[in-house]
N, C-alpha and C positions, 0 to 999 in steps of 0.2 A: 782618524787622528785624535790624539788626546793632548791638548795644550800645544806644546812645541815639539811633540813627538809624532812619529809616523812609523808604521810597521815596515820592516825592511823589505817585505814582499811588495807592498804598495809602492815604496820608494823605487824599487827596481822596475816596476811597471811604468812609473812616471818617466824614468830615464828612457825606457823603450819608446814611449810616446814622443819624447823629444827628438828621437831619431826617425820619426815617421812611421813606426811600427803600428799597425792597426789590427792585426790578427795573430793569434797564437793557435797552432794546430796540435792536437794530441789527444791523449786519454788521461783522465785524472787517476791519481793513485795515492796511497798512504804516504809514500815518500815525496809526493808533491803537495802535501796538504797545506803547508804554509803559503805556497804560491797560489794554490786554488782558492784559499781563503781570501787572499788579496784580490783575485780576479772578481770575486763577488762583491767587493766594496763599492759603494755608490760613487766614489771618486775615481774609480778606474775607467779609462776610456778604451781599453783594448778588449776586443771581443774574443771569445774562445770558441773555436770550431772543433767540436768533438767528432773524431773519426772513429772507425771501427778497427783500425790497425795502425800502430805507430808508423810503420813504413809509409802508409798513405799520407799521414801527417807530414812526415819529412819531405816526401816528394812534392806535396802540395805547396809547402813553404818554398822549396827550391824553384818550382815552376812559376810561382807567383813572381819572383824576381825575373825569371827568364822572359815572362810576358810583359816586362816593363813596369811591374808593380814595385811596392815598397819592400824593404827587407822583411823576409819571413822568419818567424820564430817557431820552432817545434820543440815539444817536450816529450820525454819518455820517463817512465818510472824507473826507480833503481832496479838493476838486474835485467829482466826480460824486456822491459820497455826501452831501456838504453840500447840493448842489442838489436832490437827491431828497427831502430833509426838508421842503422848502418848503411843500408842500400841507398836511401835518399841522400845521405851526407856524402857518400863516395861519389855519387853522380855530381853533386855540387862541386866537389874538389876537382873532378876531371874536367868540368866545364868552366872553372874559375868563377863560380857563383857564390857570393857572400850569403851566409845563413848563420843564424844563432840556434844552437841546440842546448837546451837546459835538461840536464839529467837529474832526476831525483836521487836522493841518497838517504841512508839511515840517519836518524838524529845523532848528534855528536856523541852522546853517551853510549851509543851502540856501535859506533864505528870501530873497525878493526877487531871485532869480536866474533868473526865468522857467523854473523847473524843471518836471520831469514832474508833471502834475496839479496844479500850483500855480495858485491862483486867489485873487484878493482877495475873500475870502468874506464878511466882516462886512457890507459895504455891501448885500448882498442882503436883509438883515434889518432895515435901518435903519427901514423904515416900520412894522414891527410889534413889534420887540424893545424891551422896556423896559430891558434890560441886554444889551450887545453889545460884548464885548471880546476881545482876544487876550491870553493870559497872557504876560507879559514875561520872567519868571524861574521856575524850578522851585519856588523857595521861596514864590512867590505862589500856586501852584496851589490848595492847600487853602483858603486865605483867599478867593480869588476864587470858588471853588465855593460856599462859604458865602454870600458876598455876592450871587452870582447867584441862589441859591435864595431867600434872604430878600427880594430885590427882586421876583422872580417872584411869590411868594406875597403880598407886601404890595400890589403893583400888579396882581395877578391877570392876568398875561400871560406873554409868552415871554422867557426868558433864554437868550442864546447865548454860548458860551464857546469860543474857538478855542485849541487846545492843541498846541504843537509836539510831534512824536512822541517826542523824546528826553527831555522833561521828566518823564514818568512813571517813568523809570528812575532819575533823580537822587535820591540820598539826602539827606534834610534832617533837621533837628533834630526828633526825635519830641516833645520837650517843647513845641514851638511849636504843637501841635495845639490847637484850641479849637472849640467849637460851642455857642452859647447860642441856641437857636431863638427865633424871633420871638414877641413877646407873652408871653415866658416869663421867670420869675425863677429858673428852674432849667434842667434839661436836657430838659424835655418841652415840645414845641411845643403851643400851645393856640390855638384859633380866636379871631379877633378878634370882639368884640361891638360892635354899633352903639350910639351914644349913645341915651339914653332919648328917646322922642318928646315933643314939646312939647304939653302938655295944651290950650293955647289953640288949636292947630291941630286937635286932635281935636274940640274943641267946635265949631269952625267947620265941620268936615266933617259932624258929626252934625246941625247945623242945616240944612244943605243936603239931607242924606239924608232928614230928617224931612219936608221940603217936596216931595220928589220924587214924581211920579206914575208915572213909567216908569223906575225905576232899573235899572242893570245893574252887576255886579261884573266888571271885566276883570282876571282874575287871572294874573299872570305867574309865572316861576320863583321869584321872591322869596317866594311863598306856599307853596312846597314844604315839606312837613312840618306845615303848618297847615291842611290840608284840612277837618278837622272844624269849626274855627272859622269858616272862610269859608262852609261849607255852613250852619252855624247862623245866620250873619249873613244869608245869602241867604234863608232861610226867614223870619227875623224881619222883614226889610225887604220881602219879596216881590220880591227883585231877582234875576233869573236870572244864572247864572254863565257868562261867556265866558272861555275860557282861551286862552293861547298854545299853539301846537302842541306845544312841547316839555314842556308841563306837565300832560299828560293824566293821569298817574299820581297826581296830587295829590288827585283827587276820585273818589268812588265812581261806577262806571260807570252804575249805575241811579238816581243821584240825579235826582229829578224836575225840578229846575231847572237841570240841566246842559245847556247849548246847544251845547257844543263850541267849536271855534275858528273864526276868520273867514278870509276871503280864499280863495285857491285850495286850499290844504291845510287844508280846514276842513269845517264842517257847514252844512247849509242853515239851521237855526234861529239859529245865531250870526250869519250874514251878514244875516239878516232883522231880528233883534232890535236889532242895533247901529244900524240906520238908523231905528228907531222909538223909541229911548230918549231921555229928556230929561236924565238925569243919569248920569254914569259915575264909578265908583270904580276908578281905574286903579292897580293894586297890584303893585309889584315886577316891572315889565316894561319892556323897551325894544322896542317893536314898530314898526320903521321903516315898514312898509307903511301904518300909520295916517296918517302925514304925507304919503306919496307918493300914496296912493289916496283921501285924504279920508274915512277910515273914520268919523270922528266929526263929519261935516259938519252933521248935524242935531241934535247934542247942545247943550243949553242950559247945563248946569253940569258942570264937570270937576274932580274931586278926584284928586290923585296922591300915592302913597306910594312913596318910593324911598330906599334907603340911600346912594345916590351923589348928592350935590348937583348934579353936572353934568347929571344926567338930568332934574331937575325942570323942567318946562315945555318940554322939548326937542321933544316930539312934538305937543303941543297946549297952548294957553294954559290955565293953571290958575286956577281960582277959589279953590282951597285946595291948598297944597303941604305935605306932611308928610315931613320928613326923619327916616328911621329904619327899623328893621326892619319889614317888612310884616306879619309875624305878630303882633308886639307892637302895632302900630297897629290891626290888625283886631280884636284882642281888646279894646283900649281903646274902639273904636267900638261894638263889640257890647255892652259894658257900659252904654253911655249912650244908644243909639239907641232910639226908640220903636217898639214892635212894631206891625205892620200886620195887622189882622185879616182884611180882605177886599180883594182886589185883582183887578179884571178883567184888568189887565196880566199878572199872574202866571198866571192861569188860561189866558189866550190862549197864553202861552209854553209852559206845561206841555203843553197839547194839541198845539202845534206840534212839540214834542220827541217826544211819543208817536207822532205821524204819521211823523216822520222815522225813528224806531227801527223802526217797522213796515216801512218801506221797506227798511232795511238787513237786517232779519231775513228778508224774502222773498227777497232776493238770496242771502243766506248759506245758506238752508235748501232750496235746490233739490236734488233727489235724483237727477237723471239728465241726461245730455247732455255736450257738450264742457265741459271744466273752465274755469271762470272763477276769478279771484283770490278772489272772495267766499267760495267754498266751501272754499278752502284755509284761510282765516282761521277759518271755522266749525270745522274740524278742529283747528286750533291752539288755539283757545279751549277746546275739549273736553279736549285732552290735556296742555295746559301746566299745570305746577305752579302752585299758588296764589300763590307768591312768585317765579314765573319772571321772568327778566331778558331783555329784548329789545334787541338791538343792531340798529338799523334804518338801512338805507341811504337815499339821497335819491331823489327822483323820485316816480313813481307809487306806489312801495312806502311812502313816507312818507304820502302822501295816503290810501292804503288802510288803513294801520295806525292812523291817528288815527280812522278811521271804524269799523273792523271788529275791532280788538283790544280786548277787553273788559278794560281795565286798571283796577286799583284801587291804593290806596296801598301795598299789599303787593308790587306789581310795581315794576320799574324799566325805563324805556326811554330810550334816548339815540340821538341822530343828529348830523348836522352841520346845525343849523337855519338859521344865517345865512350861512355860507360855502357851504354845500350842496355839499360836494365828494363826487363819486361815489367809491365804493370804500371808504367808511368803515365799512360794516357788518361785514365780516369782521375787520378789525383791532380793531374795538370789542368783538367777541366774545372775542378773545384777551385784551384788557385786563380785560373783565368776569370771565371765568372764572379768570384769574390772581388776581383780587381776591377772588372768591367761589367757591372750588373746590367748595363743597357745594351750590350753587344751580344750578338748571336754566337754561341759557343758549341762546337762539335767536338766530340771525343771519338777518335778513330782507332779501333783496336782489333787485333785478332782474337779468336776465342781463347787461345792459350793465355794471352795477357789479361783479358777480361776476367778469366777464372781466378786470377790472383787477387783481384781487387773489387769484384762486384758487390761484396757486402756494403761498400760505401756509396752505392746508388742511393741508399736511404739518407746519406749525409746531404746529398743535393736536395732530396725531398724535404728533409727536416728544416734546413736553413733557407728554403725557398731560393735555390740556385738552379733554375732550369737550364738544362743542357740537352743536346741530342747525342746520345751514345749510338754509334754504329759499330756493331760487332760483326766482323767478317769470319763466319763460321765455316771452317773446312775440316774440322776434327783432326787437326794435325799441327805440330809445330813446323809450319811450312818452310820458314827460312832455314831452319836447321836441317829439315828433311832434304831440301834442295841441295844444300851443301854436302850432306852425306852421299847424295847421288854421285857427286864428283869425286868423293874420297873413300867411301866405304864399300866393302863387299856386301854388307848386310845393312839395310835401312832399319835399324832397331831402335825402339824406345821413343818414337816420334809421333805415334798415332794415339788418339784417345777417343772417348765416347762422346757422342753428341748429347747436348743438353738443351732444354727448352729455356733459353735465356729470357724470352718474353714473359714467361710465367714467373721467373725469378724477379724480374722488374716489377711485375704487378704485385707480387707479394710484399714488395717494399714501398708500395704506394706510387710507383711510376707507371707510365703507359708502356705496354709491351706490344711490339708489332713484329711479325715474321714475314719474310719474303723469300721465295724459292725460284721464281721464274722471271726472266727478263721482261716479259709482258706486264708484270705487276710492280716492278721496282719504282717507276715514276709515281704511280698512285700512292705507294706506301711511304715514300720519302716526302711527298706533298702532305700526306696525312700527319706525318711526324712533325713537320714544320707548323701545321695548323694547331696541333696540340701544344707545341712549344710556345706559340704565340698566345696561348691561353694560360701560360705560366706553368705548364707541366714538364716534368722530367720524362724523357722518352728513351727507350732502348729499342733499336731496330736490330733484330736478329736476322742477318742476311746470310742465308744458307747458300754458300758459293761452291763452285767446283774446285777441284784440287789442281787446276792448271798452274804450272810454274810460270811466273813472269819471265820474259826473255832475259837470259843472262848476258848483259851487254859487256861484262868484263871478259867474256870469252866468245866474242862474235865469230861465227863461222859462216861468212858470207862471200869472202873473197876467193875466186877461183885460182888466184896465184898463190894462195896459202893453204887451201883445202880442196879435197877431191869433190867431184860433182855429187857423189853419193852422200858425203858428209853434209854438204850444203843443202841438198834436197831434204834430207831428214831433219835438219835443223829448222829449215823454213816451214816444213809441214807441222812440226811440233809446236812452234810458236806463232803460227798463222802469219808468217813473215814473208810470204811469196813476193811481195812488192818492195821489200827493203833492198836498198842498193848499197854496196860497199863504198866507202869514202874514196877509195882509189879511183873509181869510175868518174866521180865528180871532179877529182883533181886532174885526171887525164883529159877530160873534156875541156878543161880550161888551159890545157897546155903545160900542166905541171906533172912532176914525177913523184910518186910515193916513195918515202924513205923507209917504210915498213917492209922488210925483205924476208921475214920469216915469222912463223906463228910464235906467239908468246909461250914461253916455257917456264913461267914463274911458279911460285909456291902454291900448289893447289890446295894446301891445307890452311891457307890464310883466310881469315874471316873479314 
């Protein structure tokens, strides 16, 4: 500061601080020189976390919010840095995550001169950004930063601001600074609360639920933080819970009515229950697969709860639509619904869940042989802290995590659920550890995903952000390869060369450990946790088999749907000799299955 003046760059940073921003992720550049100069000023409170690729910075900023942290800010240089941010920002847009991206730009005198690294950047983000502008004058910079942040939060999406390099140096009137955060009457930002639910809609939902013979609760991320109420309603109605993949931590792992998630990244009981249900309470979720795959094709009554009116009736025709907070609506329904004392439907589902868990346990509890992914999860469950955080990449590791990570509401786990961008696991761990320095953080990744981002292991080392990276190494893009098996004549382009990831970790100052046998996995994971407790960053290179996880979206267990030869081959391949089709549990309770033919859906869908 000089007298009554302040640099526009420092003014912008102070506005960010007013919104609770504490970290900026990125790589410095000439086009960001004014902003970087302000970052070094003694009066700046925001720290800069230098990454090795802008994509990692964008993903870390987005995952920081997903893990419940403050708004993340990511920066990219003019030209290539701005293009590198795209993946992380598109993930944010798909998941309705607010984030601010600042793009460097040429100084004003060089704009529109076809200059070095000059690019018309803003149009790249037109399809996803709810705020997308170039700052016209230095005096505008703090105001537009404020405007960008409030728009990103209000509309829960991406804000992009292009800033000419020279603006950050320009001195402006310090007294012009302001920041009154959204939904606030003072200087403290507070979360927006949904309007109260309509009691008439609650009563209509209760009437349908009281009449239901085979109800299910389909609980999305809108129920997060309300797991006990949902579980209580589940027991009261005798309605099994199906969750979306990203919402596993909401419920107790051992809850008897928890059937997991549907479709490919899911559980057997959920995929079976949803086709047999007559009534669905669809709470706080946008599940696009339901519309594409006809998930609710056998359902008779459909009740939806959502805080966004645009989502009501979007995926399925509603019999009752409830606008408002899912937790509030669930509590209101719970107070009014009639308790069900006896339910063959509930008993059949509980037994089906027990059978599925026994299957998972047998896989996890093998004691010798070539290492499979299942036994790695067994060791993680044993040594992970009660409130451990899991940053999970996409592909087979997502599928395996929702089945074999024993999560509870004390945990947190996040991924890229809808955009499903590979490489998000490691930057997610950076964002998580930066937000929760005192909690144990695990990054779970396939070797394909880790290969995209492993240079940033050193970022964790440099900034003293210890995490445990678990790399499931099978030298293939397993999730893609498994799908090709169902669709392609030739399984082409999905295999790659093995790499010693432990050595790569060591070269970056981390601890590298390798495990190949079931007999060794417990010792290696314990060793990793011991190093972590000493403040070290750890990479476990788990050399696993190429076994395909059981495809629960195409179950081949029911003798009324498949031949004996098909069932035998299916069970042998997936070690599923003791898995029982849901039909048998239904019939044992005196119920009839309504699934009369094998599914003939779109095999090319992902």
